[in-house]
C-alpha positions as CSV (number, residue, x, y, z in Angstrom):
1,X,-34.2,-161.2,-90.1
2,X,-35.4,-157.9,-88.8
3,X,-33.8,-156.3,-85.8
4,X,-37.3,-155.8,-84.3
5,X,-37.9,-159.5,-84.5
6,X,-34.7,-160.2,-82.6
7,X,-35.6,-157.7,-79.9
8,X,-39.0,-159.3,-79.6
9,X,-37.3,-162.7,-79.1
10,X,-35.0,-161.2,-76.4
11,X,-38.1,-159.7,-74.7
12,X,-39.7,-163.1,-74.6
13,X,-36.6,-164.8,-73.3
14,X,-36.7,-162.3,-70.5
15,X,-40.2,-163.3,-69.6
16,X,-39.2,-166.9,-69.5
17,X,-36.1,-166.2,-67.4
18,X,-38.3,-164.3,-64.9
19,X,-40.5,-167.5,-64.7
20,X,-37.4,-169.6,-64.2
21,X,-36.1,-167.3,-61.5
22,X,-39.4,-167.5,-59.7
23,X,-39.2,-171.3,-59.7
24,X,-35.7,-171.1,-58.3
25,X,-37.1,-168.9,-55.5
26,X,-39.4,-171.8,-54.5
27,X,-36.3,-173.9,-53.8
28,X,-35.6,-171.5,-50.9
29,X,-38.4,-173.3,-49.0
30,X,-36.6,-176.7,-48.6
31,X,-33.2,-174.9,-48.2
32,X,-34.7,-173.1,-45.2
33,X,-36.8,-176.0,-43.9
34,X,-34.0,-178.6,-44.0
35,X,-31.2,-176.1,-43.2
36,X,-28.9,-177.7,-45.8
37,X,-26.7,-174.6,-46.1
38,X,-27.9,-173.6,-49.6
39,X,-30.2,-170.8,-48.7
40,X,-27.8,-168.0,-49.8
41,X,-26.6,-169.6,-53.0
42,X,-30.1,-170.4,-54.1
43,X,-31.2,-166.8,-53.3
44,X,-28.4,-165.4,-55.3
45,X,-29.2,-167.7,-58.3
46,X,-32.8,-166.7,-58.2
47,X,-32.1,-163.0,-57.9
48,X,-29.5,-163.1,-60.7
49,X,-31.9,-165.0,-63.1
50,X,-34.8,-162.6,-62.2
51,X,-32.5,-159.6,-62.8
52,X,-31.4,-160.7,-66.2
53,X,-34.9,-161.6,-67.2
54,X,-36.3,-158.2,-66.0
55,X,-33.5,-156.4,-67.8
56,X,-34.2,-158.2,-71.1
57,X,-37.9,-157.6,-70.8
58,X,-37.5,-153.9,-69.7
59,X,-35.1,-153.1,-72.5
60,X,-37.3,-154.6,-75.2
61,X,-40.8,-154.4,-73.8
62,X,-42.0,-152.3,-76.8
63,X,-41.2,-155.1,-79.2
64,X,-44.2,-157.4,-78.9
65,X,-44.7,-158.5,-82.5
66,X,-42.7,-161.1,-84.5
67,X,-43.4,-161.1,-88.2
68,X,-40.9,-163.7,-89.5
69,X,-42.2,-167.3,-89.2
70,X,-38.6,-168.6,-89.0
71,X,-38.3,-167.0,-85.6
72,X,-40.5,-169.6,-84.2
73,X,-37.8,-172.2,-84.7
74,X,-35.1,-169.9,-83.4
75,X,-37.1,-169.0,-80.4
76,X,-37.8,-172.6,-79.4
77,X,-34.1,-173.6,-79.6
78,X,-33.0,-170.5,-77.8
79,X,-35.5,-171.2,-75.0
80,X,-34.1,-174.6,-74.2
81,X,-30.5,-173.4,-74.5
82,X,-30.9,-170.3,-72.4
83,X,-33.1,-171.9,-69.7
84,X,-30.7,-174.8,-69.5
85,X,-27.7,-172.4,-69.1
86,X,-29.4,-170.6,-66.2
87,X,-30.5,-173.9,-64.8
88,X,-26.9,-174.8,-64.2
89,X,-26.5,-172.1,-61.5
90,X,-28.0,-174.0,-58.6
91,X,-25.8,-177.0,-59.3
92,X,-22.6,-174.9,-59.5
93,X,-23.2,-172.5,-56.6
94,X,-24.4,-175.1,-54.0
95,X,-21.5,-177.4,-54.5
96,X,-23.5,-180.2,-56.0
97,X,-20.8,-180.2,-58.7
98,X,-18.1,-177.8,-59.6
99,X,-17.8,-179.1,-63.2
100,X,-19.7,-176.9,-65.7
101,X,-20.0,-179.9,-68.1
102,X,-21.7,-182.0,-65.4
103,X,-23.9,-179.1,-64.5
104,X,-24.9,-178.5,-68.1
105,X,-25.6,-182.2,-68.6
106,X,-27.9,-182.3,-65.6
107,X,-29.6,-179.0,-66.5
108,X,-30.3,-180.1,-70.1
109,X,-31.5,-183.5,-68.9
110,X,-33.9,-181.7,-66.5
111,X,-35.2,-179.1,-68.9
112,X,-35.7,-181.7,-71.7
113,X,-37.2,-184.1,-69.2
114,X,-34.7,-186.8,-70.2
115,X,-33.9,-188.2,-66.7
116,X,-30.2,-189.1,-67.4
117,X,-28.0,-188.0,-64.4
118,X,-24.3,-187.6,-63.6
119,X,-24.9,-188.0,-59.9
120,X,-24.1,-191.5,-58.6
121,X,-25.6,-190.8,-55.2
122,X,-28.6,-188.6,-55.7
123,X,-29.7,-188.9,-52.1
124,X,-26.6,-187.0,-51.0
125,X,-27.6,-183.9,-52.8
126,X,-28.9,-180.8,-50.9
127,X,-32.7,-180.7,-50.7
128,X,-32.9,-177.5,-52.6
129,X,-31.0,-179.1,-55.5
130,X,-33.3,-182.1,-55.4
131,X,-36.3,-179.9,-55.7
132,X,-34.7,-177.9,-58.5
133,X,-34.0,-181.1,-60.5
134,X,-37.6,-182.0,-60.1
135,X,-38.9,-178.6,-61.0
136,X,-36.8,-178.4,-64.2
137,X,-38.4,-181.6,-65.4
138,X,-41.9,-180.5,-64.4
139,X,-41.4,-177.1,-66.1
140,X,-39.9,-178.5,-69.2
141,X,-41.9,-181.7,-69.4
142,X,-45.1,-180.5,-70.9
143,X,-43.3,-178.0,-73.2
144,X,-42.2,-174.6,-72.2
145,X,-43.6,-173.3,-75.4
146,X,-47.1,-174.4,-74.3
147,X,-46.8,-172.4,-71.2
148,X,-45.5,-169.5,-73.3
149,X,-48.7,-169.7,-75.5
150,X,-50.9,-169.8,-72.4
151,X,-49.3,-166.7,-70.8
152,X,-48.6,-164.5,-73.8
153,X,-51.4,-164.6,-76.4
154,X,-50.0,-161.5,-78.1
155,X,-46.7,-163.0,-79.1
156,X,-47.4,-162.3,-82.8
157,X,-46.0,-165.5,-84.2
158,X,-48.5,-167.9,-85.8
159,X,-49.4,-170.0,-82.8
160,X,-49.5,-173.3,-84.8
161,X,-46.0,-172.8,-86.2
162,X,-44.6,-172.1,-82.7
163,X,-46.5,-175.0,-81.2
164,X,-45.2,-177.4,-83.9
165,X,-41.7,-176.1,-83.6
166,X,-41.7,-177.7,-80.1
167,X,-42.7,-180.8,-82.0
168,X,-43.0,-183.2,-79.1
169,X,-46.3,-181.6,-78.2
170,X,-47.8,-181.3,-81.7
171,X,-50.4,-183.6,-83.1
172,X,-49.9,-182.9,-86.8
173,X,-53.1,-184.7,-87.8
174,X,-55.2,-181.9,-86.2
175,X,-54.9,-178.5,-84.8
176,X,-57.4,-178.7,-82.1
177,X,-54.8,-178.3,-79.4
178,X,-53.8,-174.9,-80.7
179,X,-56.9,-173.3,-82.2
180,X,-57.2,-170.9,-79.4
181,X,-55.3,-169.8,-76.4
182,X,-58.2,-170.9,-74.3
183,X,-57.7,-174.5,-75.3
184,X,-54.0,-174.2,-74.4
185,X,-54.9,-172.9,-71.0
186,X,-57.4,-175.8,-70.5
187,X,-54.7,-178.3,-71.5
188,X,-52.3,-176.7,-69.0
189,X,-55.0,-176.9,-66.4
190,X,-55.2,-180.7,-67.0
191,X,-51.5,-180.9,-66.4
192,X,-51.8,-178.9,-63.1
193,X,-54.8,-181.0,-62.0
194,X,-53.0,-184.3,-62.6
195,X,-50.0,-183.0,-60.7
196,X,-52.1,-182.1,-57.7
197,X,-54.1,-185.3,-57.9
198,X,-51.1,-187.6,-57.8
199,X,-49.3,-185.6,-55.1
200,X,-52.4,-186.2,-52.9
201,X,-52.6,-189.9,-54.0
202,X,-49.0,-190.6,-53.0
203,X,-49.4,-188.7,-49.8
204,X,-52.5,-190.6,-48.9
205,X,-50.7,-193.9,-49.6
206,X,-48.2,-193.1,-46.8
207,X,-45.4,-191.4,-48.7
208,X,-43.8,-188.3,-47.1
209,X,-45.1,-185.1,-48.7
210,X,-41.5,-184.1,-49.8
211,X,-41.1,-187.4,-51.7
212,X,-44.7,-187.2,-53.1
213,X,-44.1,-183.7,-54.5
214,X,-40.8,-184.5,-56.1
215,X,-41.8,-187.9,-57.6
216,X,-45.0,-186.5,-59.0
217,X,-43.2,-183.6,-60.6
218,X,-40.7,-185.9,-62.3
219,X,-43.1,-188.7,-63.3
220,X,-46.1,-186.6,-64.5
221,X,-43.6,-184.8,-66.8
222,X,-42.2,-188.1,-68.1
223,X,-38.8,-187.1,-66.6
224,X,-37.7,-189.8,-64.2
225,X,-35.5,-187.9,-61.7
226,X,-35.8,-189.1,-58.1
227,X,-34.8,-188.1,-54.6
228,X,-33.6,-191.6,-54.0
229,X,-30.4,-193.2,-55.4
230,X,-32.5,-196.3,-56.3
231,X,-35.1,-194.3,-58.2
232,X,-38.5,-195.7,-57.2
233,X,-37.4,-199.2,-56.2
234,X,-37.6,-198.6,-52.4
235,X,-41.1,-197.2,-52.3
236,X,-44.1,-199.5,-51.6
237,X,-45.7,-201.6,-54.4
238,X,-48.9,-199.5,-54.1
239,X,-46.9,-196.3,-54.6
240,X,-45.2,-197.8,-57.6
241,X,-48.5,-198.6,-59.2
242,X,-49.7,-195.1,-58.5
243,X,-46.7,-193.7,-60.3
244,X,-47.2,-196.1,-63.2
245,X,-50.7,-194.7,-63.5
246,X,-49.2,-191.2,-63.5
247,X,-46.8,-192.2,-66.2
248,X,-49.5,-193.8,-68.3
249,X,-51.7,-190.8,-68.2
250,X,-48.8,-188.5,-69.0
251,X,-48.3,-190.4,-72.2
252,X,-51.8,-189.7,-73.4
253,X,-52.6,-186.6,-75.5
254,X,-53.6,-183.9,-73.0
255,X,-56.3,-182.5,-75.3
256,X,-57.9,-185.9,-75.3
257,X,-57.6,-186.1,-71.5
258,X,-59.4,-182.8,-71.3
259,X,-62.2,-184.1,-73.4
260,X,-62.4,-187.3,-71.3
261,X,-62.4,-185.4,-68.0
262,X,-65.1,-183.0,-69.3
263,X,-67.2,-185.9,-70.6
264,X,-67.3,-184.7,-74.2
265,X,-67.9,-188.2,-75.6
266,X,-69.1,-187.0,-79.1
267,X,-65.7,-185.3,-79.7
268,X,-63.8,-188.2,-78.2
269,X,-65.3,-190.8,-80.5
270,X,-63.4,-189.7,-83.6
271,X,-60.0,-189.4,-81.9
272,X,-59.4,-192.9,-80.5
273,X,-57.1,-194.5,-83.1
274,X,-53.9,-193.3,-81.4
275,X,-55.2,-194.1,-77.9
276,X,-56.2,-197.6,-78.9
277,X,-52.8,-198.3,-80.4
278,X,-51.0,-196.7,-77.4
279,X,-52.9,-198.9,-74.9
280,X,-52.6,-202.0,-77.1
281,X,-48.8,-201.6,-77.5
282,X,-48.5,-201.1,-73.7
283,X,-50.7,-204.2,-73.0
284,X,-48.7,-206.5,-75.3
285,X,-45.4,-205.2,-74.1
286,X,-46.4,-205.7,-70.4
287,X,-47.6,-209.2,-71.1
288,X,-44.3,-210.1,-72.8
289,X,-42.1,-208.6,-70.1
290,X,-44.1,-210.1,-67.3
291,X,-44.0,-213.5,-68.9
292,X,-40.2,-213.3,-69.3
293,X,-39.7,-212.2,-65.7
294,X,-41.7,-215.1,-64.4
295,X,-40.6,-218.0,-66.7
296,X,-37.1,-216.9,-67.5
297,X,-35.9,-214.8,-64.5
298,X,-37.8,-216.8,-61.9
299,X,-39.9,-214.0,-60.3
300,X,-43.2,-214.8,-58.7
301,X,-46.3,-213.7,-60.5
302,X,-47.0,-210.8,-58.2
303,X,-43.4,-209.4,-58.4
304,X,-43.2,-210.1,-62.2
305,X,-46.5,-208.2,-62.7
306,X,-45.4,-205.2,-60.6
307,X,-41.9,-204.9,-62.0
308,X,-42.9,-205.7,-65.6
309,X,-45.9,-203.3,-65.6
310,X,-44.1,-200.3,-64.0
311,X,-40.9,-200.7,-66.0
312,X,-42.7,-201.2,-69.3
313,X,-44.9,-198.1,-68.8
314,X,-41.8,-196.2,-67.8
315,X,-40.1,-197.2,-71.0
316,X,-43.1,-196.5,-73.3
317,X,-43.7,-193.1,-71.9
318,X,-39.9,-192.4,-71.8
319,X,-40.2,-191.5,-68.1
320,X,-37.0,-193.4,-67.1
321,X,-38.1,-194.2,-63.5
322,X,-36.4,-197.5,-62.5
323,X,-38.1,-200.1,-60.4
324,X,-35.4,-202.7,-60.8
325,X,-32.0,-203.0,-62.6
326,X,-33.6,-204.1,-65.9
327,X,-30.2,-204.3,-67.6
328,X,-29.9,-207.6,-65.8
329,X,-33.1,-209.0,-67.2
330,X,-33.3,-211.4,-70.2
331,X,-31.9,-209.6,-73.3
332,X,-35.1,-209.8,-75.4
333,X,-37.0,-208.1,-72.6
334,X,-34.4,-205.3,-72.4
335,X,-34.6,-205.0,-76.2
336,X,-38.4,-204.6,-76.0
337,X,-38.0,-201.8,-73.5
338,X,-35.5,-200.0,-75.8
339,X,-37.9,-200.3,-78.8
340,X,-40.8,-199.0,-76.6
341,X,-38.7,-195.9,-75.6
342,X,-38.1,-195.2,-79.3
343,X,-41.8,-195.4,-80.0
344,X,-42.7,-193.1,-77.1
345,X,-46.2,-192.0,-76.0
346,X,-49.0,-190.2,-77.8
347,X,-48.5,-186.9,-79.7
348,X,-49.5,-184.0,-77.5
349,X,-48.3,-185.7,-74.3
350,X,-45.2,-185.2,-72.1
351,X,-43.6,-188.3,-73.5
352,X,-40.5,-188.3,-75.8
353,X,-39.6,-190.7,-78.6
354,X,-41.1,-190.7,-82.1
355,X,-44.7,-190.8,-80.8
356,X,-47.0,-193.8,-81.4
357,X,-49.1,-191.7,-83.8
358,X,-46.2,-191.6,-86.3
359,X,-45.5,-195.3,-85.7
360,X,-49.2,-196.0,-86.4
361,X,-49.1,-194.0,-89.6
362,X,-46.0,-195.8,-90.8
363,X,-47.6,-199.2,-90.2
364,X,-50.8,-198.3,-91.9
365,X,-48.8,-196.8,-94.8
366,X,-46.9,-200.1,-95.1
367,X,-50.2,-202.0,-95.1
368,X,-51.6,-199.7,-97.8
369,X,-48.6,-200.3,-100.0
370,X,-48.8,-204.1,-99.6
371,X,-52.5,-204.0,-100.5
372,X,-51.8,-201.9,-103.6
373,X,-49.3,-204.6,-104.6
374,X,-52.0,-207.2,-104.5
375,X,-54.8,-205.0,-105.9
376,X,-53.1,-202.2,-108.0
377,X,-56.4,-200.7,-109.2
378,X,-57.9,-200.4,-105.7
379,X,-57.4,-197.2,-103.8
380,X,-56.3,-197.8,-100.2
381,X,-55.8,-194.5,-98.4
382,X,-54.0,-194.4,-95.1
383,X,-56.7,-193.5,-92.5
384,X,-56.4,-192.2,-89.0
385,X,-59.5,-191.6,-86.9
386,X,-61.6,-192.5,-89.9
387,X,-60.2,-189.8,-92.1
388,X,-57.6,-190.1,-94.9
389,X,-54.2,-188.9,-94.0
390,X,-52.7,-186.5,-96.6
391,X,-49.6,-187.5,-98.5
392,X,-48.0,-184.4,-97.1
393,X,-48.3,-185.7,-93.5
394,X,-47.2,-189.2,-94.6
395,X,-44.1,-187.8,-96.2
396,X,-43.3,-185.7,-93.1
397,X,-43.6,-188.8,-90.9
398,X,-41.3,-190.8,-93.2
399,X,-38.7,-188.0,-93.2
400,X,-38.8,-187.6,-89.4
401,X,-38.4,-191.4,-89.1
402,X,-35.4,-191.4,-91.4
403,X,-33.8,-188.4,-89.7
404,X,-34.5,-189.9,-86.3
405,X,-32.9,-193.2,-87.3
406,X,-29.9,-191.5,-88.9
407,X,-29.4,-189.3,-85.8
408,X,-29.5,-192.4,-83.6
409,X,-26.9,-194.2,-85.7
410,X,-24.7,-191.2,-85.8
411,X,-25.1,-190.8,-82.0
412,X,-23.9,-194.4,-81.4
413,X,-20.9,-193.8,-83.7
414,X,-19.8,-190.5,-82.1
415,X,-20.1,-191.9,-78.6
416,X,-17.9,-194.9,-79.5
417,X,-15.4,-192.4,-80.9
418,X,-15.6,-190.7,-77.5
419,X,-14.4,-193.9,-75.8
420,X,-17.7,-195.3,-74.8
421,X,-18.1,-199.1,-75.4
422,X,-20.6,-200.3,-78.0
423,X,-23.2,-201.5,-75.6
424,X,-23.2,-198.3,-73.6
425,X,-23.1,-196.2,-76.7
426,X,-26.3,-197.8,-78.0
427,X,-28.0,-197.4,-74.6
428,X,-26.9,-193.8,-74.1
429,X,-27.8,-192.7,-77.6
430,X,-31.3,-194.3,-77.3
431,X,-31.7,-193.0,-73.7
432,X,-30.7,-189.4,-74.5
433,X,-32.4,-189.1,-77.9
434,X,-35.7,-190.5,-76.9
435,X,-35.8,-188.8,-73.5
436,X,-35.9,-192.1,-71.6
437,X,-32.7,-191.4,-69.7
438,X,-31.2,-194.6,-68.4
439,X,-29.0,-196.5,-70.9
440,X,-27.2,-199.8,-70.8
441,X,-24.3,-200.9,-68.7
442,X,-23.0,-198.4,-66.1
443,X,-25.5,-195.8,-67.3
444,X,-28.5,-198.1,-67.1
445,X,-30.6,-199.3,-64.2
446,X,-29.6,-197.4,-61.0
447,X,-26.4,-196.2,-62.6
448,X,-25.3,-192.8,-63.9
449,X,-23.4,-191.1,-66.7
450,X,-20.6,-190.0,-64.3
451,X,-18.0,-192.2,-66.0
452,X,-18.6,-190.6,-69.4
453,X,-15.9,-188.2,-70.7
454,X,-16.7,-184.5,-71.0
455,X,-16.9,-184.9,-74.8
456,X,-19.4,-187.7,-74.5
457,X,-21.5,-185.7,-71.9
458,X,-21.6,-182.7,-74.3
459,X,-22.7,-184.9,-77.2
460,X,-25.3,-186.6,-75.0
461,X,-26.6,-183.1,-74.1
462,X,-27.0,-182.4,-77.8
463,X,-28.9,-185.6,-78.3
464,X,-31.3,-184.6,-75.5
465,X,-32.0,-181.3,-77.2
466,X,-32.4,-183.0,-80.6
467,X,-34.7,-185.6,-79.2
468,X,-36.8,-183.1,-77.3
469,X,-37.3,-180.9,-80.4
470,X,-37.4,-184.0,-82.6
471,X,-34.3,-183.2,-84.6
472,X,-35.9,-181.1,-87.4
473,X,-36.3,-177.9,-85.4
474,X,-32.6,-177.8,-84.6
475,X,-31.3,-179.1,-87.9
476,X,-33.2,-176.5,-89.9
477,X,-31.2,-173.8,-88.2
478,X,-28.0,-175.1,-89.9
479,X,-29.5,-174.7,-93.4
480,X,-28.0,-171.7,-95.3
481,X,-31.5,-170.9,-96.7
482,X,-32.8,-170.4,-93.1
483,X,-30.6,-167.3,-92.7
484,X,-31.2,-165.7,-96.1
485,X,-33.5,-162.8,-96.4
């Protein structure tokens, strides 16, 4: 790798640190308004982050071009690591926690929009820290790289390679989301518009503006942090349904949402396979969970419908907002929620998980193989949106599926070696790798990861990073060939 490429990456990290420092500065507003005693620490954190960012940018401002395509992978991983490192500062300086491991876990959970927390009593945190938790999820939720592409069109890296390196936002069956920087900005505009719309909707429903802003930030980003220790259980049923709508929309491909909002029906007609499967999967899961809550757990139909709908949507979109302690529900219902979090939302959304597009391709590939067994001479291509899916894409999907499954099994094993019991190991591995957040046992429902050992917390943080970048982007950095000339 050329030295000029490395300096260009440092310049770019400086730009992103300046953006992060600016977001920290916004936390001065609640620190001043609520007089929680964190005004000076937050100001110092913001100033320090801005200073480091300005220094990196100033020292390397001449290096704007990156020629090596491998740098896209390195840049994306460094972005999450560096931004997570500086995101620990508000937690450490305000007294929210004095443990760097806990601060790193919370910061990584926020930046990767995972939603797992180490704070048992979230409501006791200073208001500035609460807003910072929400803003890390909102900033990281739609993909920091997407914001990067919108703000710096002269990066020099092939835009598609950088966009797919942050694989949670990439629809590998089409490059419409990254053909031009204009499209990226439009997609970002949809994200901002949805954020504003749901803040207004929650405020109009009677929620305090402070809660409306924080809950919108964390739910539109598929994050799941809350300003309340019981997540979203204590808000009104209407507000829970509003947040469920926010979660559901955040799980839809944002390019598709832009086409829908701008009434471009001709372009929409050929892109509905993934949306149909996403909505069908959601509908079937909601029906199953609602039925189990009514007939097995004894809830009335209205409560069963509300709890089942909100919690199922939260699981499918890997948001992690909790409306009830679902770990106490019937085991098959809990298992369905875990499976949904592994599936995730649509590609090109804020959701985590494997993405329903890949699940759909796997299912259609299995159907094609079975048809070929019955009729060997008949050609049965895998189709998506009416077009054949190339064998290259199918192979990529199968590899990602196998790597994802292996990482999940390895995660469960390592967590058990760290002293976590089997049930909680499964829940924590799924929750952190998929970005869902809550696990099983003490870390599930309204619980936290506070009881985990430092080793388990560090490994869970690694799972969050792997899940957010869908494993391959991080793993490729450990290949010897990656570092060869």
